[in-house]
C-alpha positions in Angstrom: 95.8 -13.5 189.4 94.7 -10.9 186.3 93.5 -12.0 183.2 94.0 -9.6 180.4 91.8 -9.4 177.2 92.7 -8.1 173.9 89.7 -7.1 171.7 90.7 -6.2 168.4 87.6 -5.0 166.5 89.0 -4.3 163.4 90.0 -8.3 162.9 87.2 -9.2 164.9 89.2 -11.4 167.7 89.5 -11.6 171.0 92.6 -13.2 173.0 92.8 -14.0 176.6 96.3 -13.7 178.7 97.3 -14.1 182.2 98.7 -11.0 183.9 102.6 -11.6 183.3 102.8 -12.8 179.4 105.0 -10.3 177.1 102.4 -9.7 175.1 100.4 -7.4 177.6 101.5 -3.5 177.4 103.5 -2.3 180.4 101.4 0.5 180.5 97.5 0.6 181.4 96.3 1.2 177.6 92.7 1.1 177.4 90.2 2.2 175.2 86.5 1.8 174.5 84.8 -1.5 174.9 83.3 -1.2 171.2 86.7 -0.4 169.4 88.6 -2.5 171.2 91.9 -2.4 173.4 93.2 -4.0 176.6 90.8 -4.9 179.5 91.9 -6.7 182.8 89.5 -9.0 184.8 90.2 -10.2 188.3 88.9 -13.5 187.8 88.9 -16.3 184.8 85.6 -16.5 185.0 84.5 -12.7 184.5 87.3 -13.0 181.8 85.4 -15.7 179.9 82.0 -14.1 180.2 83.7 -10.9 178.9 84.7 -12.7 175.9 81.1 -14.6 175.2 79.8 -11.2 175.5 81.9 -9.1 173.0 80.9 -11.1 170.3 84.1 -11.5 168.7 84.0 -14.9 165.8 87.5 -15.4 166.8 88.1 -16.2 170.3 91.7 -17.7 171.5 93.8 -18.2 174.4 97.3 -16.8 174.1 100.0 -19.3 173.2 102.7 -17.7 175.0 101.2 -17.8 178.7 98.7 -20.7 177.7 95.8 -19.3 180.5 
Protein backbone atom coordinates (compact mmCIF):
# COMPACT_ATOMS: atom_id res chain seq x y z
CA UNK A 1 0.00 0.00 0.00
CA UNK A 2 1.23 3.48 -0.85
CA UNK A 3 0.81 6.38 1.54
CA UNK A 4 0.53 9.98 0.41
CA UNK A 5 1.53 13.13 2.24
CA UNK A 6 -0.07 16.43 1.42
CA UNK A 7 2.28 19.15 2.63
CA UNK A 8 0.71 22.60 2.71
CA UNK A 9 3.46 25.04 3.63
CA UNK A 10 1.25 28.11 3.36
CA UNK A 11 -0.92 26.93 6.28
CA UNK A 12 1.85 24.91 8.00
CA UNK A 13 0.02 21.56 7.79
CA UNK A 14 0.80 18.02 6.66
CA UNK A 15 -1.85 15.32 6.16
CA UNK A 16 -1.32 11.56 5.74
CA UNK A 17 -3.55 9.73 3.22
CA UNK A 18 -3.90 6.16 1.92
CA UNK A 19 -3.44 5.50 -1.78
CA UNK A 20 -7.15 5.13 -2.53
CA UNK A 21 -8.31 8.23 -0.67
CA UNK A 22 -10.63 10.45 -2.75
CA UNK A 23 -8.60 13.53 -1.74
CA UNK A 24 -5.45 12.24 -3.47
CA UNK A 25 -5.28 13.73 -6.99
CA UNK A 26 -5.62 11.25 -9.85
CA UNK A 27 -2.73 12.76 -11.78
CA UNK A 28 0.66 12.69 -10.10
CA UNK A 29 1.00 16.35 -9.15
CA UNK A 30 4.16 17.04 -7.22
CA UNK A 31 5.88 20.21 -6.25
CA UNK A 32 9.06 21.05 -4.44
CA UNK A 33 9.38 19.73 -0.89
CA UNK A 34 10.00 23.26 0.40
CA UNK A 35 6.90 24.66 -1.30
CA UNK A 36 4.65 21.74 -0.43
CA UNK A 37 2.61 19.37 -2.54
CA UNK A 38 1.81 15.65 -2.79
CA UNK A 39 4.46 13.01 -2.07
CA UNK A 40 4.13 9.21 -2.09
CA UNK A 41 5.86 6.74 0.23
CA UNK A 42 6.02 2.95 0.00
CA UNK A 43 5.63 2.29 3.73
CA UNK A 44 3.82 3.94 6.57
CA UNK A 45 7.06 4.16 8.56
CA UNK A 46 8.72 6.24 5.81
CA UNK A 47 5.66 8.46 5.57
CA UNK A 48 5.65 9.04 9.33
CA UNK A 49 9.38 9.84 9.25
CA UNK A 50 8.76 12.37 6.47
CA UNK A 51 6.00 13.96 8.56
CA UNK A 52 8.46 14.47 11.40
CA UNK A 53 11.12 15.89 9.08
CA UNK A 54 8.86 18.35 7.26
CA UNK A 55 8.55 20.54 10.34
CA UNK A 56 4.85 21.40 10.01
CA UNK A 57 3.21 22.26 13.30
CA UNK A 58 -0.18 20.79 12.32
CA UNK A 59 0.19 17.05 11.62
CA UNK A 60 -3.01 15.20 10.73
CA UNK A 61 -4.36 11.89 9.49
CA UNK A 62 -7.05 12.11 6.82
CA UNK A 63 -10.53 11.84 8.30
CA UNK A 64 -11.91 10.11 5.17
CA UNK A 65 -9.45 7.25 4.69
CA UNK A 66 -8.05 7.03 8.27
CA UNK A 67 -4.56 5.67 7.53
